[in-house]
N, C-alpha and C positions, 0 to 999 in steps of 0.2 A: 395578283390582280393587276399590279402596275404594268407587268409585262404585256398583258393582254390589252390594256388600255392603250399603251404605246403602239402596239402592233396594229390595232384596229384603226387608229387615227392616222397612221403613217404609211399605209400601203406596205405592210411588212408582215411576214408570217414566220412563226417558229415551227420547225418540223422536228419534233422529238422522235426518238426511236424506242421501241419496246424491247424489254422492260425498261422504263424510264429511269428507275433507280440504279440500273446497272450500266446501260448504254451511255457513253460519254459524249456522243455527237449531237449537235443541233445544226440543222441546215437553216441558216437565217436567210430567208427569201425576201428579196426586195424588188422594187420597180424603180423606174426613172423618177417617180414622184416621191420616193422615200427620202426624207430629210436626213442628211449625213449625221447630224447631231443625235437624232433618234437611233440611227443605226449604231453609233458609238455607244450610246447608253445601253442598248440591248446587248451588244457584245460584252460590255462590262457586267451587266446583270447575269449573263450566261456564265461568265467566268466565276462569279460569286457562288453559283450553284454547281460549280465544279464540272462544267461542260466545255467541250472544245467546239468552237464555232467555225463553220465554213460558210462563206458567202456565195449565194447563187441567185442569178436573175430569175424572176418568176417565169417558169416554163413547165410544161407537162412533165411530171416525174421528178423534177428537181435534179439532183445528182444521183443519189443512191438508188432510188426506184427506177430511174432511167437506165441504169446499168444492171440492177439486180433483177427486176421483173422479167425482162426478156431472157435472162439466163435461166430463170425458173421455168419459163415457157419452153425453152430449148431442152431443158432437162426432162420435162414432161413429154415432149415430142420424141425424145430418145426412147422413152418407155413405150409411147404409142407405137413406134415403129418396130418394137421388139429388139432393139439394138442392145439393151441392157436392162436389168431389173431396177426397181426403185432403190433397193438397198445398194446395188453396185454403183449407180449414178451418185448417190449420196457419199458413199465411201470414196469414190474417185475424186470428188471435189474436196472432201475433208483431207484426204491424204495426199492428193496430187496438187491441190491449189492452196492448201493450208487454211481452208475455211473452217471455222469452229463448228459449223452445222451444215449438213448437206442442203442443196436447194429445195428438194421436195419436202424434207422435214421442216425447213424454214417456211415453205408455203403453208404447210399445216399449222405452223405457229401463227403466221400472219392471218390465216384464214383464206381458204381457197377462193371464197367469194370476193374477198378484198383483192387478192392477187389478180383475179380475172377482171375485176372492175378497173384496176389500175392499167392492166394490160390492154383493155379496150380503149383507153385514152392514148396508148403509145404505139400500137401496131395495127395493121390492117386485119380485119376479121378473119381472113383466110389464113393468116399466119399463126393463129392461136391454136394451141394444142387441143385436139378433140377430147383427149383424156381429161384435161383440166376442166373443160366445159361440161363434160359428163359428170365429173365429181360434184360440181356446183349444182347442176340440175338434179342430181340424186341427193342433195343436201349432205354430201360428204365434205364438210367444210374444214376439217382438220380437228385440232384439239377441242375447239368449242362444241363440236357435235360428237366427239369421241371417235370419229372415223374420218379419214381423209386418204392421203397416200398410204398412211400407216393406220393401224388399229390401236386406239388408246383406251379400250375398254378394260384392259388388264390391270 
């Protein structure tokens, strides 16, 4: 509770990653109005809960989503264009870039609706994958609806 009181009163945000109990990163998002002593206290509290902190000025997407979400969009566009299958795109990023999970499986985990919502804040509407938009429109949101880029009904 103390974390959230400090954050709310100090123009500061904690961006945790899912699943919180496994992911070690917190993006500590600050503004020019954030008091440095509060920032220091929040960094210390984050360390006490065994998290690694990166500092980022408040901006759309912060660090991770600003890099990650356009990559997911590009992965979906590769599938839209028939360049490669969903499975091959994910295998390429797992084995070629050493990602623990492929971008399309990750979008299913995040929720395709959440991916699209973040994407809408980062890029021009014309740059968004038609396939991703269609999945969201069809309520194929990923794991939470048991269907997304992959079928989770099994």
